[in-house]
N, C-alpha and C positions, 0 to 999 in steps of 0.2 A: 160347681156341680155340673155334671155332664149327663148325656143321655144314658150312658151305662149305669150311672148311679140310680137314675129313675127306674131303669129296667131291673136292677138288682132289688130295689125296694118292692117293685111289683111282684117279682118272683118270691121274695120272702113273705110278703103278705098273702100270697096264694097258698103258702105252706103253713103259715102261722097267723093267728088272729092279731097278734101284737108284735111289733118290732121296735127295739130300742136302737137309736142312732145317735152317736156322739159327733158333734160338729166342731170345726174350726169356724167360728162365726165371723172372722174378719172379712171374708169375701161377701158376707151377707149384712154389711153395715152393723156388725156386732149384734144382730137381732135374731133370736130363735124364731120369731114369727115370720121374718123374711125367709129364713132357711127352710121352715116348714112349707111355706107357700111354694117356693121354688122346687123343692124335692117332690112335693105332692103333684105339681104340674108335670114334672118330668115323668113321674110314675104313670100318671093318667095318660100322657101322650104316648107312652109305650104299651098301653092296653089295660092298665089297671082300671077298675070301676071308679066312677066319679064318687066323690064324697069320702075319701080317705080322711080319717079324723086324727086330731091331735088330742091324745088322751092325757098327756102330762108333758110339761116342759120344765126343766130344772136349769135355771140360768147358771147357778154355781158350778154345775157339772157340764154345762153345755150339751145337755142330752134332751132328746125329744122321744116320747113314746108314741109311735104311730099305730093306728088301729084300722082294721077293715071297716068299711062303711057299716054303721049300725052298732058298733061295739059299745059306744057310750050308753046307748039305750039298753043293751044287754047287761051292762054293769049295773045300771039303775034298777033293772028288773031282777037283779040277783041271779042272772043266768050265766054270768061270766065273772070270774073264772069258774070253770066247772068244778063240782065237788071232787075231792080225792076219791079214787077208786077204792072200794072195799077190798081187804086182803082175802 
């Protein structure tokens, strides 16, 4: 992972509350936890707020769901995802 990956995650999280990222885990010791920590650090180093959250990790798909800080609490409080808009 490079600085540009962290910058991209920062930009996506500025536009969206949640971002799904698929990884090749080999460079991260085949660990989604290591991949999450590395990409979160790169995003925070490029200006993202501290506390980016791992909402879900699926080892079988090598996918991590990243969330803006506070998203886990918003999910627990039934504030996220927002209800569908009425027609």
